[in-house]
C-alpha positions as a LaTeX table, in Angstrom:
\begin{tabular}{lrrr}
\hline
Residue & $x$ (\AA) & $y$ (\AA) & $z$ (\AA) \\
\hline
Met1 & 0.00 & 0.00 & 0.00 \\
Leu2 & 1.35 & 3.43 & $-0.99$ \\
Val3 & 0.24 & 6.12 & 1.45 \\
Leu4 & 0.52 & 9.89 & 1.06 \\
Gly5 & 1.03 & 11.53 & 4.47 \\
Leu6 & 0.12 & 15.17 & 5.19 \\
Glu7 & 1.16 & 17.00 & 8.39 \\
Thr8 & $-0.20$ & 20.49 & 9.14 \\
Ser9 & $-0.84$ & 20.56 & 12.89 \\
Cys10 & 1.26 & 23.62 & 13.69 \\
Asp11 & 3.94 & 25.61 & 11.87 \\
Glu12 & 5.50 & 22.99 & 9.59 \\
Thr13 & 4.05 & 21.61 & 6.37 \\
Gly14 & 5.14 & 18.00 & 5.96 \\
Val15 & 4.44 & 15.61 & 3.08 \\
Ala16 & 5.71 & 12.06 & 2.58 \\
Leu17 & 5.15 & 8.87 & 0.62 \\
Tyr18 & 5.33 & 5.61 & 2.56 \\
Asp19 & 5.13 & 2.16 & 0.97 \\
Ser20 & 4.05 & $-0.69$ & 3.24 \\
Glu21 & 6.56 & $-3.02$ & 1.56 \\
Arg22 & 9.46 & $-0.74$ & 0.60 \\
Gly23 & 9.30 & 1.77 & 3.46 \\
Leu24 & 9.71 & 5.53 & 3.16 \\
Leu25 & 10.10 & 6.59 & $-0.47$ \\
Ala26 & 10.27 & 10.38 & $-0.16$ \\
Asp27 & 9.48 & 13.19 & 2.22 \\
Ala28 & 9.54 & 16.99 & 2.12 \\
Leu29 & 9.11 & 19.66 & 4.76 \\
Phe30 & 8.64 & 23.40 & 4.77 \\
Ser31 & 9.26 & 25.07 & 8.11 \\
Gln32 & 7.61 & 28.38 & 8.94 \\
Ile33 & 10.12 & 29.29 & 11.66 \\
Asp34 & 11.35 & 32.40 & 9.84 \\
Leu35 & 7.76 & 33.56 & 9.33 \\
His36 & 6.84 & 33.30 & 13.03 \\
Arg37 & 10.17 & 34.34 & 14.53 \\
Ala38 & 9.32 & 38.03 & 14.17 \\
Tyr39 & 6.33 & 37.50 & 16.49 \\
Gly40 & 8.15 & 35.41 & 19.09 \\
Gly41 & 5.95 & 32.37 & 18.54 \\
Val42 & 3.45 & 30.72 & 16.23 \\
Val43 & 0.67 & 32.93 & 14.84 \\
Pro44 & $-2.18$ & 30.48 & 14.01 \\
Glu45 & $-3.71$ & 32.48 & 11.14 \\
Leu46 & $-0.35$ & 32.89 & 9.41 \\
Ala47 & 0.37 & 29.19 & 9.88 \\
Ser48 & $-2.90$ & 28.19 & 8.21 \\
Arg49 & $-2.36$ & 30.50 & 5.25 \\
Asp50 & 1.15 & 29.19 & 4.67 \\
His51 & $-0.02$ & 25.57 & 4.75 \\
Val52 & $-2.43$ & 26.43 & 1.90 \\
Lys53 & 0.45 & 27.95 & $-0.04$ \\
Arg54 & 2.91 & 25.07 & 0.46 \\
Met55 & 0.81 & 21.91 & 0.38 \\
Leu56 & 0.37 & 21.19 & $-3.35$ \\
Pro57 & 3.96 & 22.08 & $-4.37$ \\
Leu58 & 5.27 & 19.72 & $-1.67$ \\
Ile59 & 2.98 & 16.91 & $-2.86$ \\
Arg60 & 4.29 & 17.37 & $-6.40$ \\
Gln61 & 7.86 & 17.38 & $-5.04$ \\
Val62 & 7.57 & 14.06 & $-3.18$ \\
Leu63 & 5.84 & 12.39 & $-6.12$ \\
Glu64 & 8.67 & 13.47 & $-8.39$ \\
Glu65 & 11.38 & 12.37 & $-5.93$ \\
Ala66 & 9.74 & 8.96 & $-5.50$ \\
Gly67 & 9.16 & 8.53 & $-9.22$ \\
Arg68 & 5.45 & 8.05 & $-8.66$ \\
Thr69 & 2.25 & 9.61 & $-9.99$ \\
Ala70 & $-1.03$ & 10.46 & $-8.31$ \\
Gln71 & $-2.53$ & 7.29 & $-9.82$ \\
Asp72 & $-0.08$ & 5.16 & $-7.80$ \\
Ile73 & $-1.34$ & 6.43 & $-4.42$ \\
Asp74 & $-3.57$ & 3.95 & $-2.59$ \\
Ala75 & $-4.62$ & 6.10 & 0.39 \\
Ile76 & $-4.04$ & 9.41 & 2.17 \\
Ala77 & $-3.23$ & 9.91 & 5.86 \\
Tyr78 & $-3.50$ & 13.37 & 7.40 \\
Thr79 & $-3.13$ & 14.87 & 10.86 \\
Ala80 & $-6.58$ & 15.27 & 12.40 \\
Gly81 & $-5.41$ & 16.53 & 15.81 \\
Pro82 & $-4.37$ & 17.62 & 18.28 \\
Gly83 & $-3.10$ & 20.97 & 17.05 \\
Leu84 & $-4.17$ & 24.37 & 15.73 \\
Val85 & $-7.68$ & 23.97 & 14.34 \\
Gly86 & $-7.16$ & 26.23 & 11.32 \\
Ala87 & $-3.92$ & 24.50 & 10.38 \\
Leu88 & $-5.48$ & 21.06 & 10.85 \\
Leu89 & $-8.42$ & 22.01 & 8.63 \\
Val90 & $-6.07$ & 22.88 & 5.78 \\
Gly91 & $-4.55$ & 19.40 & 5.81 \\
Ala92 & $-7.87$ & 17.64 & 6.35 \\
Ser93 & $-9.58$ & 19.57 & 3.54 \\
Cys94 & $-6.75$ & 18.89 & 1.13 \\
Ala95 & $-6.63$ & 15.19 & 2.03 \\
Gln96 & $-10.37$ & 14.64 & 1.73 \\
Ala97 & $-10.59$ & 16.58 & $-1.54$ \\
Leu98 & $-7.78$ & 14.58 & $-3.11$ \\
Ala99 & $-9.18$ & 11.30 & $-1.77$ \\
Phe100 & $-12.59$ & 12.15 & $-3.27$ \\
Ala101 & $-11.08$ & 13.11 & $-6.62$ \\
Trp102 & $-8.79$ & 10.06 & $-6.79$ \\
Glu103 & $-11.43$ & 7.69 & $-5.37$ \\
Ile104 & $-9.18$ & 6.38 & $-2.60$ \\
Pro105 & $-9.63$ & 6.21 & 1.20 \\
Ala106 & $-8.42$ & 8.87 & 3.63 \\
Leu107 & $-7.71$ & 8.57 & 7.34 \\
Gly108 & $-7.18$ & 11.15 & 10.07 \\
Val109 & $-4.13$ & 10.36 & 12.24 \\
His110 & $-3.38$ & 11.39 & 15.82 \\
His111 & $-0.40$ & 13.75 & 15.79 \\
Met112 & 1.20 & 12.31 & 18.94 \\
Glu113 & 0.73 & 8.75 & 17.74 \\
Gly114 & 2.72 & 9.82 & 14.70 \\
His115 & 5.53 & 11.10 & 16.94 \\
Leu116 & 5.37 & 7.96 & 19.08 \\
Leu117 & 5.78 & 5.71 & 16.02 \\
Ala118 & 8.44 & 7.84 & 14.28 \\
Pro119 & 11.31 & 5.64 & 15.63 \\
Met120 & 9.71 & 2.75 & 13.69 \\
Leu121 & 11.12 & 4.38 & 10.54 \\
Glu122 & 14.69 & 3.68 & 11.71 \\
Glu123 & 16.84 & 0.65 & 10.88 \\
Gln124 & 16.53 & $-0.67$ & 14.45 \\
Pro125 & 12.94 & 0.04 & 15.53 \\
Pro126 & 11.77 & $-0.65$ & 19.10 \\
Gln127 & 9.71 & $-3.72$ & 19.90 \\
Phe128 & 6.45 & $-3.60$ & 21.87 \\
Pro129 & 5.96 & $-3.12$ & 24.77 \\
Phe130 & 7.90 & $-0.01$ & 25.77 \\
Val131 & 7.60 & 3.24 & 27.70 \\
Ala132 & 7.38 & 6.38 & 25.56 \\
Leu133 & 8.35 & 9.90 & 26.58 \\
Leu134 & 6.48 & 12.30 & 24.31 \\
Val135 & 8.14 & 15.66 & 24.78 \\
Ser136 & 7.43 & 18.64 & 22.54 \\
Gly137 & 6.27 & 22.23 & 22.53 \\
Gly138 & 2.71 & 21.22 & 23.32 \\
His139 & 3.01 & 17.91 & 25.17 \\
Thr140 & 5.04 & 16.20 & 27.88 \\
Gln141 & 3.69 & 12.74 & 28.57 \\
Leu142 & 4.85 & 9.32 & 29.75 \\
Val143 & 2.92 & 6.52 & 28.06 \\
Arg144 & 3.06 & 2.74 & 28.30 \\
Val145 & 2.79 & 1.33 & 24.77 \\
Asp146 & 1.73 & $-2.30$ & 24.31 \\
Gly147 & 0.94 & $-1.95$ & 20.60 \\
Ile148 & $-0.53$ & 0.51 & 18.12 \\
Gly149 & $-3.57$ & 2.05 & 19.79 \\
Arg150 & $-2.83$ & 0.27 & 23.07 \\
Tyr151 & $-1.72$ & 3.19 & 25.20 \\
Ala152 & $-1.85$ & 3.82 & 28.95 \\
Leu153 & $-1.06$ & 7.33 & 30.17 \\
Leu154 & 1.37 & 7.16 & 33.09 \\
Gly155 & 1.99 & 10.86 & 33.67 \\
Glu156 & 1.86 & 14.27 & 32.01 \\
Ser157 & 2.67 & 17.92 & 32.57 \\
Leu158 & 0.22 & 19.76 & 34.81 \\
Asp159 & 1.10 & 23.11 & 33.22 \\
Asp160 & 3.74 & 24.02 & 30.61 \\
Ala161 & 5.13 & 21.35 & 28.31 \\
Ala162 & 8.93 & 21.03 & 28.37 \\
Gly163 & 9.28 & 22.53 & 24.89 \\
Glu164 & 6.98 & 25.39 & 25.85 \\
Ala165 & 9.16 & 26.08 & 28.90 \\
Phe166 & 12.24 & 26.17 & 26.66 \\
Asp167 & 10.56 & 28.70 & 24.35 \\
Lys168 & 9.33 & 30.94 & 27.17 \\
Thr169 & 12.65 & 30.87 & 29.03 \\
Ala170 & 14.49 & 31.76 & 25.83 \\
Lys171 & 12.08 & 34.65 & 25.29 \\
Met172 & 12.77 & 35.98 & 28.80 \\
Leu173 & 16.51 & 35.82 & 28.10 \\
Gly174 & 16.08 & 37.86 & 24.92 \\
Leu175 & 16.63 & 34.92 & 22.57 \\
Val176 & 14.78 & 34.27 & 19.32 \\
Tyr177 & 12.08 & 31.68 & 18.61 \\
Pro178 & 12.22 & 28.67 & 18.70 \\
Gly179 & 13.88 & 28.62 & 22.11 \\
Gly180 & 15.00 & 24.99 & 22.37 \\
Pro181 & 17.94 & 25.17 & 19.96 \\
Glu182 & 18.92 & 28.61 & 21.33 \\
Ile183 & 19.01 & 27.39 & 24.94 \\
Ala184 & 21.03 & 24.32 & 23.89 \\
Arg185 & 23.49 & 26.49 & 21.93 \\
Leu186 & 24.14 & 28.84 & 24.87 \\
Ala187 & 24.31 & 25.94 & 27.35 \\
Glu188 & 27.46 & 24.69 & 25.59 \\
Arg189 & 29.28 & 27.82 & 26.86 \\
Gly190 & 27.76 & 27.80 & 30.36 \\
Val191 & 29.74 & 27.34 & 33.57 \\
Pro192 & 28.58 & 24.13 & 35.30 \\
Gly193 & 27.40 & 24.58 & 38.86 \\
Arg194 & 27.18 & 28.36 & 38.87 \\
Phe195 & 23.39 & 28.17 & 39.09 \\
Val196 & 21.43 & 25.18 & 40.34 \\
Phe197 & 17.76 & 25.08 & 39.39 \\
Pro198 & 15.15 & 22.87 & 41.11 \\
Arg199 & 14.06 & 19.52 & 39.68 \\
Pro200 & 10.29 & 20.04 & 39.90 \\
Met201 & 8.08 & 17.31 & 41.36 \\
Thr202 & 10.95 & 14.86 & 41.80 \\
Asp203 & 10.77 & 15.18 & 45.60 \\
Arg204 & 7.47 & 13.28 & 45.71 \\
Pro205 & 6.08 & 10.05 & 44.23 \\
Gly206 & 4.36 & 10.07 & 40.87 \\
Leu207 & 5.04 & 10.50 & 37.16 \\
Asp208 & 3.48 & 13.91 & 36.47 \\
Phe209 & 5.52 & 16.95 & 35.46 \\
Ser210 & 5.47 & 20.69 & 36.10 \\
Phe211 & 7.74 & 23.16 & 34.31 \\
Ser212 & 6.01 & 26.48 & 35.00 \\
Gly213 & 7.91 & 27.08 & 38.25 \\
Leu214 & 11.22 & 26.28 & 36.58 \\
Lys215 & 10.52 & 29.01 & 34.05 \\
Thr216 & 9.82 & 31.47 & 36.90 \\
Phe217 & 13.03 & 30.43 & 38.66 \\
Ala218 & 14.97 & 31.21 & 35.47 \\
Leu219 & 13.33 & 34.65 & 35.22 \\
Asn220 & 14.12 & 35.53 & 38.85 \\
Thr221 & 17.74 & 34.42 & 38.43 \\
Trp222 & 18.09 & 36.49 & 35.25 \\
Gln223 & 16.67 & 39.62 & 36.88 \\
Gln224 & 18.85 & 39.27 & 40.00 \\
Gln225 & 22.05 & 38.86 & 37.98 \\
Arg226 & 21.29 & 41.81 & 35.72 \\
Thr227 & 20.78 & 44.00 & 38.78 \\
Gly228 & 24.25 & 42.98 & 39.94 \\
Gly229 & 25.86 & 44.31 & 36.76 \\
Glu230 & 27.01 & 40.93 & 35.42 \\
Ser231 & 27.85 & 40.42 & 31.74 \\
Asp232 & 24.54 & 39.63 & 30.07 \\
Glu233 & 25.98 & 37.11 & 27.60 \\
Gln234 & 27.75 & 34.90 & 30.16 \\
Val235 & 24.77 & 35.06 & 32.51 \\
Arg236 & 22.55 & 33.91 & 29.64 \\
Cys237 & 24.88 & 30.96 & 28.98 \\
Asp238 & 25.02 & 29.94 & 32.64 \\
Ile239 & 21.24 & 30.21 & 33.09 \\
Ala240 & 20.68 & 28.27 & 29.86 \\
Leu241 & 22.93 & 25.46 & 31.11 \\
Ala242 & 21.26 & 25.34 & 34.54 \\
Phe243 & 17.79 & 25.36 & 32.97 \\
Gln244 & 18.65 & 22.62 & 30.46 \\
Gln245 & 20.25 & 20.46 & 33.15 \\
Ala246 & 17.16 & 20.82 & 35.34 \\
Val247 & 14.80 & 19.80 & 32.52 \\
Val248 & 16.99 & 16.89 & 31.42 \\
Glu249 & 17.47 & 15.52 & 34.93 \\
Thr250 & 13.77 & 15.91 & 35.74 \\
Leu251 & 12.77 & 14.00 & 32.61 \\
Thr252 & 15.42 & 11.35 & 33.29 \\
Ile253 & 14.26 & 10.80 & 36.88 \\
Lys254 & 10.63 & 10.44 & 35.78 \\
Cys255 & 11.54 & 8.06 & 32.93 \\
Lys256 & 13.52 & 5.88 & 35.34 \\
Arg257 & 10.50 & 5.76 & 37.67 \\
Ala258 & 8.21 & 4.83 & 34.77 \\
Leu259 & 10.49 & 2.01 & 33.62 \\
Lys260 & 10.68 & 0.58 & 37.13 \\
His261 & 6.91 & 0.98 & 37.57 \\
Thr262 & 6.16 & $-0.93$ & 34.36 \\
His263 & 9.07 & $-3.41$ & 34.69 \\
Leu264 & 10.13 & $-2.57$ & 31.12 \\
Lys265 & 13.63 & $-1.98$ & 29.73 \\
Ser266 & 12.87 & $-0.11$ & 26.49 \\
Leu267 & 12.29 & 3.65 & 26.30 \\
Val268 & 11.22 & 5.63 & 23.23 \\
Ile269 & 11.63 & 9.40 & 23.22 \\
Ala270 & 9.74 & 11.35 & 20.59 \\
Gly271 & 8.73 & 14.92 & 19.80 \\
Gly272 & 10.76 & 18.02 & 19.06 \\
Val273 & 12.60 & 18.13 & 22.40 \\
Ser274 & 13.87 & 14.57 & 21.79 \\
Ala275 & 16.40 & 16.12 & 19.40 \\
Asn276 & 18.16 & 17.75 & 22.38 \\
Gln277 & 21.57 & 16.09 & 22.66 \\
Ala278 & 21.87 & 16.59 & 26.43 \\
Leu279 & 18.54 & 14.79 & 26.91 \\
Arg280 & 19.59 & 11.92 & 24.65 \\
Ser281 & 22.90 & 11.53 & 26.48 \\
Gly282 & 21.24 & 11.60 & 29.90 \\
Leu283 & 18.65 & 8.99 & 28.97 \\
Glu284 & 21.21 & 6.76 & 27.25 \\
Lys285 & 23.36 & 6.79 & 30.40 \\
Met286 & 20.38 & 5.99 & 32.62 \\
Leu287 & 19.18 & 3.12 & 30.37 \\
Lys288 & 22.69 & 1.68 & 30.24 \\
Glu289 & 22.73 & 1.52 & 34.05 \\
Leu290 & 19.36 & $-0.26$ & 34.00 \\
Gly291 & 20.48 & $-2.68$ & 31.28 \\
Gly292 & 17.91 & $-1.29$ & 28.86 \\
Gln293 & 17.87 & 0.62 & 25.58 \\
Val294 & 16.62 & 3.99 & 24.41 \\
Phe295 & 15.18 & 4.56 & 20.92 \\
Tyr296 & 14.55 & 7.80 & 19.05 \\
Ala297 & 13.99 & 9.02 & 15.52 \\
Arg298 & 16.66 & 10.71 & 13.41 \\
Pro299 & 16.78 & 14.47 & 14.18 \\
Arg300 & 14.68 & 15.56 & 11.19 \\
Phe301 & 11.91 & 13.18 & 12.21 \\
Cys302 & 11.85 & 14.42 & 15.83 \\
Thr303 & 10.04 & 17.60 & 14.85 \\
Asp304 & 6.76 & 17.58 & 12.92 \\
Asn305 & 6.99 & 15.74 & 9.59 \\
Gly306 & 4.89 & 13.94 & 7.02 \\
Ala307 & 6.78 & 10.65 & 7.27 \\
Met308 & 5.48 & 9.82 & 10.75 \\
Ile309 & 1.90 & 10.55 & 9.65 \\
Ala310 & 2.25 & 8.41 & 6.53 \\
Tyr311 & 3.65 & 5.51 & 8.59 \\
Ala312 & 1.06 & 5.72 & 11.37 \\
Gly313 & $-1.74$ & 6.09 & 8.84 \\
Cys314 & $-0.47$ & 3.14 & 6.80 \\
Gln315 & $-0.64$ & 0.79 & 9.79 \\
Arg316 & $-4.25$ & 1.72 & 10.51 \\
Leu317 & $-5.28$ & 1.71 & 6.85 \\
Leu318 & $-3.85$ & $-1.81$ & 6.46 \\
Ala319 & $-6.05$ & $-2.81$ & 9.40 \\
Gly320 & $-9.10$ & $-1.58$ & 7.49 \\
Gln321 & $-9.65$ & 1.78 & 9.17 \\
Gln322 & $-10.67$ & 4.82 & 7.12 \\
Asp323 & $-12.75$ & 7.98 & 7.47 \\
Gly324 & $-15.84$ & 9.01 & 5.59 \\
Pro325 & $-15.85$ & 12.11 & 3.38 \\
Ala326 & $-16.69$ & 14.42 & 6.29 \\
Ile327 & $-13.95$ & 16.82 & 7.37 \\
Gly328 & $-13.34$ & 16.65 & 11.11 \\
Val329 & $-10.41$ & 17.72 & 13.29 \\
Gln330 & $-9.82$ & 17.92 & 17.04 \\
Ala331 & $-7.77$ & 20.57 & 18.81 \\
Arg332 & $-7.60$ & 18.25 & 21.84 \\
Trp333 & $-7.60$ & 14.49 & 21.45 \\
Pro334 & $-6.50$ & 12.09 & 24.23 \\
Met335 & $-4.52$ & 9.18 & 22.80 \\
Glu336 & $-6.35$ & 6.74 & 25.04 \\
Gln337 & $-9.42$ & 7.27 & 22.82 \\
Leu338 & $-7.69$ & 5.66 & 19.82 \\
Leu339 & $-8.83$ & 2.22 & 18.70 \\
Pro340 & $-6.29$ & $-0.59$ & 19.21 \\
Leu341 & $-5.11$ & $-2.63$ & 16.23 \\
\hline
\end{tabular}
């Protein structure tokens, strides 16, 4: 089965072709980072308009790269949520229109299920069951995964997602959007141990997260140091390092708890923040001590992309799932509501 995957949940337009027998044939992505950077974050209306502009050229591009035509496509998978409603509607409308015109099925895919399954595109994919850490700008969740659609939520952020905290902290330090790569870049020049930030909610049992207070701690530290006449650039670097260390260690502690709670030895990390090298190193070290293994997607498949949607959609389409012609998206969509395969 040849599946066309469309991703439009936020500020990146992703398109890919996935073959159930040959694997990923082609993928293309247009990032709107430069468009939104001037505003310090994603502007939903601008995101939707740009998806309209980029979608068809990207579809033509992947077809050409794969050496395929529209007549070769067997089905279309598109992101149906969670995400920005306007952006989701662009992808859903395009997918359903093409499916109607080409007389093929279409299926709405859960965005976070796409992220969760992205490591399956690698040469050494994880085997079920495993614990998944979904960590992005909009989500921070720990999930037990026993199969596609067989998910049990173990813990989640009670306020800001980890990626959201990175963006907001970067904004407070005068850095540009997106904040994750900027914080990581400055952290490389930070002085270890100069500032020590709290590891939120690690002093009590449980697998939930909270990053809002960590963001406030960073702001207070920044304001205190500026009052003291310190060099702004070095203070930024030191705060960035302390903030990143706090997030990484907090996530590592919670992942270790989740693995012990479930008696599993495999951990999948997915979502944009999973591209952070400090996080990868910390989790790899922890899993090595436990005698387990950590899995993640290649860096370009950590952030939003069409390949993960095409893969996730293909698995469900092969199982016989498909949507009717109605266009429906969900801004919020708990993964536990998904049907198991």
